[in-house]
N, C-alpha and C positions, 0 to 999 in steps of 0.2 A: 079704313074708317078711323076717324080721330077718337082716341081713347080718353080724352079729357076735354073740358071746355075752358075757354079763357076765364080767368077769375081775378077778382080785385085783391091786391095785397096791401097789408097795412104798412104804410111808409109815410114819409112827410116830404112831398105830397104822396097820396096813394098812387100805386102803380098797377097797371093791368098786365098780368102774365098772359102773353099771347102765343107762346110756343115753348114746349118743354118735352122734347122727344130725343131719344138717342139718335146720333147721326155719325157718319164717317168723319174721323178726325181730319181737319184740313191741314194739319201740320205734320203729323207723324203717321207714316204708312202702317196700315194693319191695325190701327187702334180705333176704338169707339170714343165718341165725345158726347158730352151733355153740356149745353150752354143755354140755359133758360133765357128767353127774350122777354123783356119787360118794357112797357111804355108808361112814362109818367103821365099823370092826368093833366098836367100843365107844364109850361116851361119851368125849368129848375133855376133857382137863384144861384149866384156864385157860391154862397155858403152851403146850400143843399148839394150842389155838384161836388164841392170839395169833400164833403163827407162820403159821397159815393166813391170818389177816387181813393180815399183813405182805406176803404174796405175792399178795394180791388176791382171795382166796376170799370168797364170799358164802354164806349159809345160807338154805335154804328147807325147813322141816320138818326131817326127819332128813338131808336131802341137802346136800352142798356142791357148788358149781359155780364155774367161772371162765370167762369168755368166751374163746373160741378160734376166732373167726371168720376164715376164710381170706382174705377180701378187705376187711375193715373193722376199724378200730381205734377206732371212735367211743366205745366204753364205756371210761371211765377211773375206776377205784376212787378215791374221794375220802375224805379224813379231815381232822379239825381237830386241830391241836396245841393242847391246852387252854390251856397257859401263854401261847402267843403270840396266841391269838384275842382280838380286840377287837370287841365288839358295836357295831353302828352305832346311830344315834339311834332308828331305827324298831324295831329288835330290842329295844332297852332299854325303849322305851315299851310294846311289846306284852307283854313279860314282866312289867313292873310292873303293868299293867292286869290281866293274867291272874292274878297272885298275889292280887289283891283279889277275884276272882270264882270262880276254879276251885279245887276241892278235888282233891288228888292222892293216889291210893292206889297202893301198890306191893305186888305179890304175884306168885305163880307164874302162868304162862299157864293160863287155864282156859276151858273151853267153856261158854257159856250161850246160851240163845235170844236174850237181849237183845243180845249181841255179834254174833251171826250176822245178826240183823235190821239192826243199825246198819251192819255191814260192807256188806251188800247195798244198803242205801239210799245209802251214801256212793258206791259204785261206780256205781249207776244215775244219781243226780242230778248227778254230776260227769263223766258221759260216759266212765267208765273201764271199762265192762263191754263189752269188744269183742265177745265171743261171745254176749252177750244172755242168758246163763244165770246165775241166782243160785247162790251157793255153798250147799251144804247142810251139816249138822253134821259129816258124815264128811269133807268137803273142808276145812272150817274147821279141824278138829282136825289134819288132816295138814299144813296150811299154817302155822297160827299157834299150835298147842299142842304138837305133837310136836317134839322137838329132839334134837340130838346134842351139846349143850354146856350150860353154865349159862345159863339164860334167865329173864327175868321180864317182867312187863307193868306199864306205867303206865296206870292208869285215871283219866280226868279226868271230874269231875262238877260240875255247876252246880245248886245247890239240890236235890241228890240225883239229878238226871237224868244218865245217862251220855251224855257228849258226845264222847268220843274214847278211843281205846286205842292205845298204842304198845307194840309187842313189841320187846324189847331183849335182846341177848346181852352177856355179860360175859366178858372175857378177862383175862389176867394184868395187862395194862397199859392196857386200853381197854374202852369200851363200843362196841357196834355196833348201830346202828338198823336193825332188820329190816323193820318195816312199821308204818305209821300210818294210821288211818282215823278220820273224825270226822263228827259230825252237821252237815250243810250249813246248818241253821238258825243255827249258831253261827260261821259263817265270819267275821262281823265281828270276832270275838275273835282271828282269825289263830291258830287252835289248832296249826297245823303249826309256826309260828315258836315259839310258846310251848313246844311239846314238845321241840324241839331245844335251846332255852335251858335247859329243866329237865334234860335229859340232860347238858348241859355242867356244870350245877351239881352233879349227882351225881358226875361225873368228878372235879371239884375236891374234893368232900367225901370221896371214897373214894381219893384219891391216884392217879388214873389219868391217863395222859398224853394218850391219844387218844380222840376220838369218831369212829368210822367212819360215814359217811353213805350207804354203798352205792356206786352207780355215777353218775357225772356224764356226761351226754350232751348236748352243746351244741345239737344240732338237735332235741331232744325237750323241749318245754316242761315236761312233768311231771317231768323229771330235771335240767333245766338250772338250776333255782332254787338248787341246792346251792352254786353258785359264789358266791352272795351272802354266804356266811360266810367272812370274811377275817381274817387270812391262812388259807389251807388248803393241803393237799398232795394232788397227784394222781399216781397210778402210771402212768407213760408209758414204754413200751419197757423195762419191767422195773425202773425206778427211780422213787422218790418224788421229785417236784419241787414246791418250794414256790412258791405264787403269792401275790402281794401287790398292793395297789393302788399304782400308780406314776402320779401325776398323775390323769388321767381314765381311765386304762386299768388292766386287771388283767394283770400280766406274771409270767412265771416268773423267780424271782430266785436260786434255788439248787437243788441236788440234795441229797436227804437219804438217809442210809444206811438 
């Protein structure tokens, strides 16, 4: 039996808290998680969404969430300050190679059978499908098409074949990478790296300061790769801290407002 009822939260605009229960952590085995789910009472403006990103919110469908785990602080929101970022040799090579082979389309998030099939194949062949169930069209729409802010998708094709999709949100001063999936046959092209580099390029072209990459989790390989983009900022104990390479190590060098 539900131990609480949905309730309205004071925010601008107000939000409805629709779920707030302890659950099994989706990232770290053997840990509990708490990620209260909230629904804004209307679509967010770019300014309103920028403020939510600044305090560590993430979006899934029409829902907003922020980790609030009682005994764990492993999840750290991570973002790239576009003007400070310096691509390494590998990232530059991947992007140059991709520009020669990958066609990029930008459009609104849309549901198609082609995307649902590719999403399920990506999850299955990369061992990311923990529950063993494919997503259906209803689930795909709720996860990657429905939204509470300005969103778009980047569609990547090689010779007309869809090889990847990135769902991205836009705020007043930032882009936020929501989710990316790709055709495992094209893993040699490093489509994940290419997609992040493309989003950084869009930030520069549109005059946006940040690219939010979601959550960094050091102990989770599927989330730890984000630290390779340097310098970057992580939100720790309520403040953004900048990390740079210092010699052979990556260290926090300052706090950002």
